[in-house]
PLY file of the C-alpha trace (Angstrom):
ply
format ascii 1.0
element vertex 372
property float x
property float y
property float z
element edge 371
property int vertex1
property int vertex2
end_header
-5.37 269.33 -60.89
-4.75 271.55 -63.91
-2.83 274.11 -61.96
-0.16 271.70 -60.87
1.74 272.56 -64.08
2.35 276.10 -62.77
5.27 277.08 -60.65
4.77 277.90 -57.01
4.78 281.50 -55.80
8.25 280.95 -54.16
9.62 279.48 -57.42
8.34 282.48 -59.40
9.86 284.94 -56.95
13.26 283.19 -57.18
13.05 283.25 -60.93
12.34 287.01 -60.90
15.35 287.60 -58.64
17.52 285.59 -60.87
16.39 287.65 -63.82
17.21 290.81 -61.94
20.71 289.51 -61.24
21.08 289.01 -65.10
19.90 292.62 -65.50
22.61 293.87 -63.29
25.20 291.74 -65.12
23.86 293.08 -68.36
24.30 296.68 -67.07
27.86 295.77 -66.03
28.66 294.47 -69.46
27.00 297.43 -71.16
29.02 299.84 -69.13
32.32 298.09 -69.74
31.95 297.16 -73.37
30.07 300.03 -74.77
31.58 302.83 -72.72
28.33 304.09 -71.21
28.81 306.32 -68.19
25.67 305.83 -66.15
25.39 308.33 -63.40
23.07 308.16 -60.42
20.73 310.76 -62.02
20.69 308.87 -65.30
19.68 305.59 -63.57
16.91 307.30 -61.74
15.16 309.40 -64.33
12.07 311.47 -63.67
9.12 309.32 -63.07
6.66 311.64 -64.77
5.51 310.64 -68.26
7.02 312.78 -71.05
10.00 313.17 -73.20
12.54 310.25 -72.92
15.74 311.38 -71.12
17.98 309.79 -73.83
19.73 307.83 -71.08
17.38 304.78 -71.30
18.99 301.52 -72.14
17.35 298.27 -73.21
19.08 294.84 -72.87
17.69 291.86 -74.57
18.71 288.57 -72.90
18.50 285.52 -75.15
19.97 282.17 -74.07
22.92 283.78 -72.34
23.56 286.35 -75.05
22.88 290.06 -74.43
21.96 292.60 -77.09
21.80 296.28 -76.52
19.08 298.60 -77.89
18.82 302.40 -77.78
16.32 304.35 -75.74
13.83 304.74 -78.58
14.01 301.18 -79.80
11.74 299.25 -77.35
9.45 298.27 -80.21
12.37 296.87 -82.16
13.73 295.04 -79.10
10.32 293.40 -78.52
10.16 292.41 -82.20
13.66 290.93 -81.99
12.74 288.77 -79.03
11.52 285.20 -79.12
9.58 283.10 -76.62
11.34 282.85 -73.32
13.57 285.91 -73.68
13.88 288.73 -71.10
14.04 292.43 -71.74
15.82 294.60 -69.08
15.07 298.29 -68.97
16.92 300.95 -67.03
14.92 303.76 -65.47
13.34 306.28 -67.94
10.49 306.85 -70.31
9.78 304.34 -73.01
7.23 304.08 -75.70
6.74 307.80 -76.37
6.72 309.68 -79.55
6.87 313.34 -80.45
3.54 314.68 -81.80
2.22 318.12 -82.70
-1.17 319.69 -81.93
-0.46 322.46 -84.45
1.05 324.85 -81.95
3.73 322.82 -80.04
5.44 319.58 -79.98
4.54 317.20 -77.14
5.18 313.60 -76.20
2.43 311.01 -75.95
2.29 307.26 -75.37
2.91 304.99 -78.30
1.50 301.52 -77.51
3.96 298.66 -77.60
2.48 295.33 -78.58
3.65 292.02 -76.96
2.93 289.00 -79.02
5.39 286.55 -77.52
6.05 284.85 -74.19
8.56 287.35 -72.79
9.43 288.86 -69.47
9.91 292.66 -69.06
12.09 293.70 -66.10
12.58 297.32 -65.02
14.13 299.06 -62.05
10.91 300.09 -60.40
8.13 302.67 -61.01
10.65 305.06 -62.59
10.76 302.66 -65.44
7.78 304.03 -67.35
6.35 302.36 -70.44
3.55 304.47 -71.81
1.27 301.69 -72.92
1.54 297.88 -73.38
-0.89 295.72 -75.30
-0.71 291.95 -75.09
-1.84 290.49 -78.40
-0.80 286.79 -78.09
-2.83 284.47 -80.24
-1.46 281.31 -78.63
-3.37 280.72 -75.33
-0.51 278.63 -73.98
1.84 281.53 -73.77
2.67 283.83 -70.87
3.37 287.45 -69.86
5.64 288.45 -66.97
6.20 292.07 -65.79
8.59 293.06 -62.90
9.46 296.46 -61.67
7.80 298.78 -64.21
5.01 301.34 -64.53
2.61 301.13 -67.44
-0.93 301.03 -68.90
-1.51 297.36 -69.77
-4.28 295.97 -71.81
-4.91 292.16 -72.16
-7.03 291.41 -75.23
-6.02 287.84 -75.96
-6.16 284.62 -73.93
-3.09 283.69 -71.85
-1.82 280.73 -69.90
-0.25 282.98 -67.27
-0.07 286.71 -66.32
2.45 287.50 -63.65
2.93 291.05 -62.35
5.19 291.85 -59.46
6.61 295.03 -57.92
4.97 297.19 -60.56
2.61 300.17 -60.84
0.00 299.19 -63.57
-3.29 300.28 -64.86
-4.59 296.88 -65.96
-7.51 296.22 -68.19
-8.39 292.56 -68.90
-10.80 291.52 -71.68
-9.55 287.96 -72.18
-9.43 284.52 -70.63
-6.38 283.80 -68.43
-5.73 280.43 -66.72
-3.39 281.75 -64.03
-3.09 285.41 -62.91
-0.74 286.50 -60.09
-0.49 290.08 -58.93
2.04 290.54 -56.09
3.28 293.54 -54.19
2.10 295.95 -56.85
0.09 299.20 -57.15
-2.89 298.70 -59.38
-6.03 299.97 -61.04
-8.01 296.94 -62.23
-10.80 296.78 -64.84
-12.19 293.37 -65.73
-14.52 293.30 -68.67
-16.03 291.11 -71.39
-18.84 288.61 -72.00
-16.64 285.48 -72.17
-13.76 286.43 -69.88
-12.59 283.59 -67.67
-10.08 284.15 -64.88
-9.58 280.66 -63.57
-7.10 281.45 -60.83
-6.88 285.16 -60.18
-4.77 286.01 -57.11
-3.59 289.35 -55.77
-1.41 289.53 -52.64
-0.12 292.47 -50.77
-1.26 294.99 -53.37
-2.55 298.59 -53.22
-5.63 298.73 -55.45
-7.09 302.14 -56.32
-10.11 300.78 -58.12
-11.25 297.22 -58.71
-14.18 297.01 -61.12
-15.71 293.83 -62.48
-18.06 293.99 -65.36
-18.15 290.34 -66.36
-21.49 288.88 -67.30
-20.43 285.18 -67.30
-19.09 285.43 -63.75
-19.45 281.69 -63.10
-16.04 281.48 -64.68
-14.63 284.11 -62.36
-12.49 282.84 -59.34
-10.94 285.76 -57.42
-8.69 285.53 -54.42
-7.49 288.75 -52.79
-5.20 288.43 -49.71
-3.65 291.20 -47.66
-4.71 293.89 -50.15
-5.85 297.55 -49.68
-8.79 298.30 -51.98
-9.98 301.80 -52.13
-13.04 301.13 -54.21
-14.57 297.72 -55.15
-17.25 297.64 -57.80
-19.18 295.17 -59.81
-22.29 294.88 -61.95
-25.55 293.17 -61.04
-28.83 292.25 -62.81
-31.54 294.88 -62.92
-33.26 295.08 -59.53
-30.50 293.24 -57.74
-28.79 294.88 -54.74
-25.66 292.77 -54.84
-22.70 292.58 -57.16
-23.10 289.23 -58.86
-20.14 289.96 -61.25
-17.60 289.61 -58.39
-17.22 286.15 -56.97
-14.38 284.81 -54.89
-12.61 285.11 -51.56
-11.14 288.19 -49.83
-9.04 287.72 -46.75
-6.94 289.86 -44.35
-7.71 292.93 -46.45
-9.00 296.50 -46.07
-11.74 297.88 -48.34
-12.54 301.54 -48.03
-15.93 301.32 -49.73
-18.07 299.47 -52.24
-18.82 301.50 -55.43
-22.36 302.91 -55.68
-24.44 302.27 -58.75
-26.91 305.00 -59.70
-26.69 306.34 -56.12
-27.48 302.89 -54.60
-24.82 301.06 -52.51
-24.39 297.43 -53.49
-23.77 294.41 -51.36
-21.47 291.41 -51.75
-22.76 288.45 -53.77
-23.78 285.37 -51.71
-20.86 283.52 -53.44
-18.31 285.79 -51.74
-16.43 284.72 -48.66
-14.85 287.26 -46.49
-12.22 286.37 -43.87
-10.85 289.02 -41.56
-11.78 291.87 -43.70
-12.24 295.51 -42.58
-14.71 297.65 -44.63
-15.82 301.23 -44.00
-19.48 302.17 -43.97
-21.02 305.63 -43.76
-24.50 304.61 -42.51
-25.36 302.65 -39.36
-28.16 300.86 -41.22
-25.84 299.64 -43.97
-24.57 296.03 -43.57
-22.25 295.03 -46.44
-22.06 291.44 -45.12
-25.80 290.74 -45.01
-25.97 288.10 -47.78
-22.32 286.90 -48.06
-20.28 284.50 -46.01
-17.91 286.14 -43.54
-15.64 285.18 -40.64
-13.76 287.58 -38.34
-14.75 290.62 -40.56
-16.25 293.90 -39.44
-17.57 297.17 -40.84
-16.39 300.39 -39.28
-18.78 303.40 -39.24
-16.78 306.42 -40.38
-17.11 309.37 -42.66
-13.29 309.58 -42.83
-11.63 307.37 -45.41
-9.38 304.58 -44.17
-7.51 304.40 -47.49
-6.40 307.21 -49.80
-7.24 307.04 -53.48
-3.99 305.11 -54.26
-5.01 302.44 -51.78
-2.45 303.45 -49.14
-3.68 303.11 -45.62
-4.19 306.35 -43.63
-3.57 304.35 -40.42
-0.26 303.11 -39.17
0.28 299.48 -38.25
0.19 300.47 -34.66
-3.34 301.98 -35.20
-4.59 299.00 -37.02
-3.38 296.73 -34.23
-4.93 298.93 -31.57
-8.32 298.75 -33.39
-8.15 294.97 -33.60
-7.58 294.83 -37.37
-5.62 291.54 -37.25
-5.68 288.89 -39.92
-6.00 285.17 -39.45
-2.22 284.95 -39.72
-1.85 287.21 -36.68
-0.47 290.16 -38.77
-2.25 293.42 -39.48
-5.00 293.48 -42.14
-4.08 295.07 -45.38
-1.10 295.30 -47.71
1.42 295.81 -44.92
0.55 292.50 -43.22
1.39 288.96 -44.18
4.82 287.44 -44.81
5.74 289.76 -47.58
4.37 293.26 -46.84
3.73 295.61 -49.82
6.73 297.38 -51.21
7.79 298.47 -54.77
11.44 298.22 -53.77
12.99 295.49 -55.89
14.47 292.58 -53.99
17.78 292.23 -55.85
20.89 290.59 -54.64
23.98 292.83 -54.60
26.86 292.39 -57.01
30.19 292.85 -55.35
33.75 293.02 -56.61
32.97 292.83 -60.36
35.96 292.11 -62.54
35.87 292.09 -66.30
38.66 290.95 -68.48
39.02 290.56 -72.26
41.65 287.97 -73.48
42.88 289.34 -76.78
44.69 286.13 -77.71
41.59 283.78 -77.71
38.96 286.53 -78.05
37.20 285.48 -74.82
35.43 287.67 -72.44
35.70 286.72 -68.77
33.98 288.24 -65.70
33.92 287.36 -62.15
31.69 288.73 -59.38
30.20 287.88 -55.99
26.39 287.69 -55.64
25.05 288.34 -52.09
0 1
1 2
2 3
3 4
4 5
5 6
6 7
7 8
8 9
9 10
10 11
11 12
12 13
13 14
14 15
15 16
16 17
17 18
18 19
19 20
20 21
21 22
22 23
23 24
24 25
25 26
26 27
27 28
28 29
29 30
30 31
31 32
32 33
33 34
34 35
35 36
36 37
37 38
38 39
39 40
40 41
41 42
42 43
43 44
44 45
45 46
46 47
47 48
48 49
49 50
50 51
51 52
52 53
53 54
54 55
55 56
56 57
57 58
58 59
59 60
60 61
61 62
62 63
63 64
64 65
65 66
66 67
67 68
68 69
69 70
70 71
71 72
72 73
73 74
74 75
75 76
76 77
77 78
78 79
79 80
80 81
81 82
82 83
83 84
84 85
85 86
86 87
87 88
88 89
89 90
90 91
91 92
92 93
93 94
94 95
95 96
96 97
97 98
98 99
99 100
100 101
101 102
102 103
103 104
104 105
105 106
106 107
107 108
108 109
109 110
110 111
111 112
112 113
113 114
114 115
115 116
116 117
117 118
118 119
119 120
120 121
121 122
122 123
123 124
124 125
125 126
126 127
127 128
128 129
129 130
130 131
131 132
132 133
133 134
134 135
135 136
136 137
137 138
138 139
139 140
140 141
141 142
142 143
143 144
144 145
145 146
146 147
147 148
148 149
149 150
150 151
151 152
152 153
153 154
154 155
155 156
156 157
157 158
158 159
159 160
160 161
161 162
162 163
163 164
164 165
165 166
166 167
167 168
168 169
169 170
170 171
171 172
172 173
173 174
174 175
175 176
176 177
177 178
178 179
179 180
180 181
181 182
182 183
183 184
184 185
185 186
186 187
187 188
188 189
189 190
190 191
191 192
192 193
193 194
194 195
195 196
196 197
197 198
198 199
199 200
200 201
201 202
202 203
203 204
204 205
205 206
206 207
207 208
208 209
209 210
210 211
211 212
212 213
213 214
214 215
215 216
216 217
217 218
218 219
219 220
220 221
221 222
222 223
223 224
224 225
225 226
226 227
227 228
228 229
229 230
230 231
231 232
232 233
233 234
234 235
235 236
236 237
237 238
238 239
239 240
240 241
241 242
242 243
243 244
244 245
245 246
246 247
247 248
248 249
249 250
250 251
251 252
252 253
253 254
254 255
255 256
256 257
257 258
258 259
259 260
260 261
261 262
262 263
263 264
264 265
265 266
266 267
267 268
268 269
269 270
270 271
271 272
272 273
273 274
274 275
275 276
276 277
277 278
278 279
279 280
280 281
281 282
282 283
283 284
284 285
285 286
286 287
287 288
288 289
289 290
290 291
291 292
292 293
293 294
294 295
295 296
296 297
297 298
298 299
299 300
300 301
301 302
302 303
303 304
304 305
305 306
306 307
307 308
308 309
309 310
310 311
311 312
312 313
313 314
314 315
315 316
316 317
317 318
318 319
319 320
320 321
321 322
322 323
323 324
324 325
325 326
326 327
327 328
328 329
329 330
330 331
331 332
332 333
333 334
334 335
335 336
336 337
337 338
338 339
339 340
340 341
341 342
342 343
343 344
344 345
345 346
346 347
347 348
348 349
349 350
350 351
351 352
352 353
353 354
354 355
355 356
356 357
357 358
358 359
359 360
360 361
361 362
362 363
363 364
364 365
365 366
366 367
367 368
368 369
369 370
370 371
């Protein structure tokens, strides 16, 4: 099978953790060699978009070498990178520039374009990149994002898109062989006449809005597992009552509602398979499952939303359990179930007892630390 060339989910997670260890080492080296005095408040800058704090630091890791870039040099750091490099960003606001509306100076997002197979690693949703645009012309290349917050637009074909532990407004208008979204907060918009998502998987994600506007949906293969989806929408042919632009499998998930089109509630396409899914309905007569395949799923009649607009569940895991909202893996339905419940907290090993020494006689830098 074609997908055998891709790494398993566990391998990807280990690679991301290893990159985060490198990030911590880079921070250690930056502090020791460059004299930076990072305080707790500096490493946890305000998470609201706006003026950069001036304390942001960018570390470019290339084949064991680490280069340092200033807070306003993210574009230059990306341009200096090559395929396979990793960019590590401390918390703060990136990709913003000062502008004037004639009366006052304000800060707005300045898009940063990615044109290489690179990985961008932040410290969480307080690492805010105003706007990212993927413009890779080689369809064999990849894009990896871990621990950031950003508006991301994919306009060129990719071999792999991997997003973990991030808060992303994601717009896809391209063909992607392998898409993995894991333990992230998302707003998804999938568009385009020729878009192909050959393996699109989201696990343990909070999804505010999930809209599919693909005409050629035969090339769309969606798999959503243990996700919270506030609103799921898709297009259909004139006169159709079902969303034929969304095709795939949804399992162990919670859907607050399907998006209405011109005041009419749509139904799942016959090509959709639902397994242990909870969906809210506001009318006794409405049956969202009437033409799709489903097992162990049910619709709950309620005028009160189950999920809030971010996708977070208004019920506790105890309430879900008491109402019988159990997945086929015997954990609760939704993003808090499964083997890796949703969390934006980065899973980073701890660096202990770091020692850094410079040998002036042979000009060698030596460091020793324990990783646990």
